[in-house]
C-alpha positions in Angstrom: 96.7 131.2 120.6 95.0 129.5 123.5 92.6 126.4 122.7 89.5 128.2 121.5 86.5 127.2 119.3 88.4 128.5 116.4 91.3 126.1 117.1 89.0 123.1 117.7 87.3 123.6 114.4 90.3 124.1 112.0 90.3 122.2 108.9 93.3 121.3 106.6 93.4 124.0 103.8 96.5 123.4 101.9 99.4 121.0 101.7 102.8 122.0 100.2 105.5 119.5 99.4 109.1 120.1 98.4 112.3 118.1 98.2 115.9 119.1 98.9 119.1 117.1 98.1 122.0 118.1 100.4 125.5 116.7 99.7 127.3 115.3 102.7 130.3 117.0 104.2 132.3 114.1 102.9 131.8 110.7 101.5 129.8 108.4 103.8 129.6 104.6 104.0 128.3 101.8 106.1 128.7 98.0 106.0 126.4 97.6 102.8 126.2 101.0 100.9 127.8 104.4 100.4 126.3 107.8 99.6 127.4 111.4 99.0 124.1 113.2 99.4 121.0 113.0 101.5 117.4 114.1 100.2 114.8 115.7 102.8 111.1 115.8 101.7 109.4 118.6 103.5 105.5 118.8 104.1 103.9 122.1 105.1 100.3 121.9 106.2 98.2 125.1 106.4 95.0 125.2 108.7 93.4 127.5 111.2 95.7 130.3 110.3 98.9 128.4 111.3 101.3 126.2 109.3 102.6 122.9 110.6 105.7 121.1 109.3 107.0 117.6 109.0 109.7 116.0 106.9 111.2 112.6 106.0 114.6 111.6 104.7 113.6 109.8 101.5 113.9 109.8 97.8 112.3 112.7 95.8 109.6 110.3 94.5 107.9 110.4 98.2 107.3 114.1 97.5 105.4 113.3 94.4 103.4 110.6 96.1 102.5 112.8 98.9 101.3 115.5 96.3 99.5 113.2 93.8 98.1 110.4 96.2 97.7 111.8 99.7 97.2 115.7 99.5 93.7 115.5 98.1 92.5 112.7 100.5 93.2 114.8 103.5 92.4 118.3 102.4 89.4 119.7 104.4 89.7 117.2 107.2 89.7 118.2 110.9 93.2 119.1 111.8 92.6 117.8 115.4 91.5 114.4 114.3 94.9 113.1 113.5 94.2 109.2 113.9 91.2 109.4 111.5 93.5 111.1 108.9 96.2 108.8 109.4 93.7 105.9 108.7 92.7 107.6 105.6 96.1 107.9 104.4 96.9 104.2 104.9 93.9 103.4 103.1 95.0 105.6 100.2 98.2 103.6 99.7 96.7 100.1 99.9 97.6 99.1 96.4 101.0 100.7 96.5 102.1 98.6 99.7 103.1 100.0 103.2 106.9 99.3 103.2 109.1 101.9 101.7 108.2 105.5 100.3 104.5 105.1 101.0 105.0 104.9 104.7 107.7 107.5 104.5 105.0 109.9 102.9 102.5 109.2 105.6 105.3 109.7 108.1 106.1 113.2 106.8 102.4 114.2 106.6 101.6 112.9 110.1 104.4 114.8 111.7 103.3 117.9 110.1 99.8 117.4 111.4 101.0 116.9 114.8 103.0 120.1 114.6 100.1 122.1 113.2 97.8 120.7 116.0 100.2 121.8 118.6 100.7 125.2 117.0 96.8 125.7 116.9 96.6 124.8 120.6 99.8 127.0 121.3 101.5 124.1 123.0 104.9 122.3 122.7 104.4 118.9 121.1 105.6 117.0 124.1 103.2 118.8 126.3 100.5 117.9 123.9 101.4 114.3 124.0 102.2 114.3 127.8 105.9 114.1 129.1 107.2 111.0 130.5 110.7 112.4 130.6 112.2 116.0 130.8 115.0 115.2 128.3 116.1 112.4 125.9 119.5 110.9 126.3 121.5 110.6 123.1 124.1 108.7 121.6 126.7 110.3 118.9 126.2 108.2 115.6 128.6 108.3 112.7 132.1 106.7 112.4 131.4 105.9 108.8 133.6 103.2 107.2 134.7 105.7 104.7 136.3 107.7 107.3 140.0 107.4 108.0 141.0 106.4 111.6 142.2 109.8 112.4 138.7 111.1 111.2 137.0 108.5 113.2 138.8 109.4 116.4 138.3 113.1 115.9 134.5 112.6 115.4 133.9 110.2 118.3 136.4 111.7 120.7 134.8 115.1 120.0 131.4 113.8 121.1 132.9 112.2 124.2 134.5 115.6 125.1 131.2 117.3 124.8 129.8 115.0 127.6 128.0 112.5 125.2 128.7 109.3 127.0 127.7 106.9 124.2 129.0 106.7 120.7 128.4 104.5 117.6 130.5 103.7 114.6 129.7 101.5 111.3 131.5 98.4 110.6 131.4 95.7 108.0 132.7 97.2 104.6 135.9 95.6 105.2 135.9 93.3 108.2 139.4 92.5 108.2 140.0 96.3 109.2 137.2 96.5 111.9 138.9 95.3 114.9 141.7 97.9 114.3 139.1 100.7 113.7 137.3 99.7 116.8 140.6 99.9 118.7 141.1 103.3 117.6 137.8 104.5 118.6 138.1 103.1 122.0 141.5 104.7 122.4 139.9 108.1 121.4 136.8 107.9 123.6 138.5 106.3 126.7 137.1 103.5 128.9 134.1 105.5 130.4 132.2 106.1 127.2 130.0 103.4 125.9 130.8 102.2 122.6 128.2 100.9 120.0 128.9 99.4 116.6 126.3 99.0 113.5 127.0 96.5 110.7 123.8 97.4 108.8 123.4 93.8 108.0 126.8 93.2 106.5 127.6 89.9 108.3 126.6 86.3 108.1 125.2 84.7 111.4 128.4 82.9 112.3 130.5 85.9 111.3 128.5 88.2 113.3 128.5 85.9 116.3 132.3 85.5 116.3 132.6 89.4 116.0 130.2 89.9 118.9 132.3 87.9 121.4 135.6 89.8 120.1 134.0 93.1 120.3 132.7 92.8 123.7 135.8 91.0 125.3 138.5 93.1 123.7 136.8 96.4 123.5 133.7 96.4 125.7 131.3 97.1 122.9 127.8 97.1 124.5 125.4 97.7 121.5 125.6 95.7 118.3 123.1 96.9 115.8 122.0 94.8 112.7 124.7 92.3 113.0 122.8 90.5 110.3 120.0 91.5 108.0 117.2 93.0 110.0 115.0 90.6 107.9 116.8 87.6 109.5 114.9 87.3 112.8 116.1 84.0 113.5 119.7 85.1 112.9 119.1 88.2 115.3 117.6 85.7 117.7 120.6 83.6 117.5 123.2 86.4 118.2 121.1 87.7 121.0 121.0 84.3 122.7 124.4 83.2 122.1 126.3 86.4 122.2 127.8 88.2 125.2 125.4 88.9 128.1 126.6 92.3 128.4 126.0 93.3 124.7 122.5 94.4 123.5 121.3 93.4 120.0 119.4 96.3 118.3 117.3 96.6 115.2 114.0 98.0 113.7 115.0 101.0 111.8 113.4 99.6 108.6 110.1 99.1 110.2 107.2 100.7 108.3 104.2 99.2 109.9 103.2 97.8 113.3 103.2 94.2 112.1 106.9 94.4 111.4 107.7 95.5 114.9 105.3 92.9 116.3 107.0 90.1 114.3 110.5 91.3 115.5 109.3 91.3 119.1 107.5 87.9 119.0 110.8 86.4 117.4 112.7 87.6 120.5 115.1 89.1 118.0 116.4 92.0 119.9 117.3 93.6 123.3 116.5 97.1 122.0 113.9 97.9 119.4 114.5 100.8 117.0 111.9 102.9 115.1 112.3 105.7 112.9 109.7 108.6 113.1 110.4 109.3 109.4 109.6 105.9 108.3 107.2 104.1 110.7 104.2 106.1 110.2 105.2 109.5 111.9 104.4 110.4 115.5 101.1 108.4 115.4 103.2 105.3 114.3 105.9 105.8 116.8 103.3 106.2 119.6 102.1 102.8 118.6 105.5 101.2 118.7 106.1 102.6 122.0 102.9 101.0 123.4 104.0 97.7 121.8 107.4 97.9 123.5 105.8 98.7 126.8 103.5 95.6 126.5 106.7 93.4 125.7 108.7 94.9 128.5 111.4 96.2 126.0 112.9 99.6 125.5 112.5 101.8 122.4 115.3 103.9 120.7 114.6 106.4 118.0 116.7 106.1 114.8 118.0 109.5 113.1 116.1 112.7 112.7 117.0 113.8 116.1 115.1 117.2 116.1 111.9 115.6 114.7 112.2 112.8 117.2 112.8 114.4 120.5 109.2 115.5 121.5 107.8 112.0 120.9 110.7 110.2 122.5 110.1 112.4 125.6 106.6 111.1 125.7 107.1 107.4 125.5 107.9 105.3 128.6 110.1 102.5 127.5 113.0 104.8 126.4 116.5 104.1 125.5 119.1 106.8 124.2 118.1 108.0 120.7 120.4 108.4 117.9 122.1 111.8 117.3 123.1 110.9 113.6 125.9 113.2 112.2 124.4 113.6 108.7 120.9 114.5 109.9 121.9 116.8 112.7 124.1 118.7 110.2 121.2 119.0 107.8 118.6 120.0 110.6 121.0 122.8 111.7 121.5 123.8 108.2 117.7 124.0 107.1 115.8 124.7 110.4 115.8 127.3 112.9 115.3 125.7 116.3 117.2 122.4 115.7 118.5 121.2 119.0 122.1 121.0 120.5 123.1 118.4 123.1 123.2 119.4 126.7 125.0 116.9 129.1 124.5 114.1 126.7 120.8 114.7 126.1 118.3 116.7 123.9 115.7 118.9 125.6 112.6 119.6 123.8 112.2 123.4 123.6 109.1 124.3 125.8 109.3 128.0 124.6 107.9 127.2 121.2 104.8 125.5 120.0 104.8 122.3 117.9 108.2 120.8 117.2 109.9 124.2 117.7 111.2 124.1 114.1 111.0 127.0 111.5 112.2 126.0 108.1 114.7 128.3 106.5 113.5 128.6 103.0 115.9 131.2 101.8 118.8 129.1 102.9 117.4 125.9 101.6 116.6 127.2 98.1 120.0 126.2 96.7 119.3 122.4 97.5 115.8 122.5 96.1 115.1 119.8 93.5 111.2 119.7 93.3 108.3 121.5 94.8 104.5 121.2 94.4 
C-alpha cells in the first residue's frame, strides 16, 4: 500500500506476544556457560490493517513483561511515532531497571514497530531507514567449545567453502586445549580466511594478554572478542593497548542502554564495538549506538539475530561485518519465511518485500510454543 492518509494515521491496535523454546541441534558451550536450547520471544503488532513482527532471544519472562508492562502503555499510540513510543516504554520499566529482560522486551516491541511502519508505507525497512550499504558482510560464528575438533573443522571449513571469508570460534572452557583447537580451525579454513576467537570473558587480564600474542603470532587470529569480562573496561583497555597491533579487541553484546556503550568507548576499551538489536533497544537503540560510533570514529558490528539485524546494519555508516550465528540462523530459517542466506560472504536485505521481509511460520512453530498472550 502506498503512503496515504490512512497509513499516516494508523494507531497500534493490538499486541500479541508468544515464546518458543527450540532445542539446539547438539549441545553448545562457550568459555563461561553451556546450553541445549534457545528461547525466542515473538511480538506481533496490529495496526492500520497490517501486522509487524519483532523478536528477541531471551527468557520466557520477557514475554510476560511485554504483555503485563508494555502492551497497555503503547496500545492506541501512533504507529509512525516510534521514538515517542520508545520513550514511553523506557519510562514504563524505570523501576525494573534497564539492563536485562526489560531492554530485551523493549527491543522486540521496537523491532515490531519498525517492521509495521515499513509495511504500512510499503517499503523495505532499509529503504525507510536510508541505505548506506547495498549488503552487509558477515562472519560465520559457532565453533562451540563443546564441539569435537572434527565438528569444529567441518563447520568453519564449510563456511569458508561457501565464500564466507571470516569465521569465529569459541575458546576458554579448557584453556589448555585452546591452542590445539585454534590450530585445527586454521588448518580447516586455510590461510586466506580471517580467524576470530571469542572467550566470552573467560580469562584473567594477564592470561588473555598472553593468549592474544600467541593467537596472533602462531595462527594469525585478528579478532579477540571479550578476552576478559565486558564489565572490565580497564582490562579490555589493557589488552587493546598491549596486545598485537594487528588484532582487534571486540565487545559490547551485553549493552542494554546508550550509557553502557558510551562508557565502553570513553574507556577506549575496544577496537570494534558490538551491539545486539535484540538487547540494545531494538532498531531505535541500534541507530543510537551507530551514531555514537560514528562520533568516536569507531566501527560497529551487529551481534547475532542476522535476519533481524541486516536492514539496520545496511543503514548505519560505521559498519564492520555482522555475526552470522549458527544457532540463530538455524532458528530463523526454521521459524521464518524470508530468512536470508549468505551470498558471496554477505547478507543482502530483500528489497522485494516490505518491512524486514519476514513472515512467521505459526504452524511450524507450534511444537516449540511455551507461552502466548
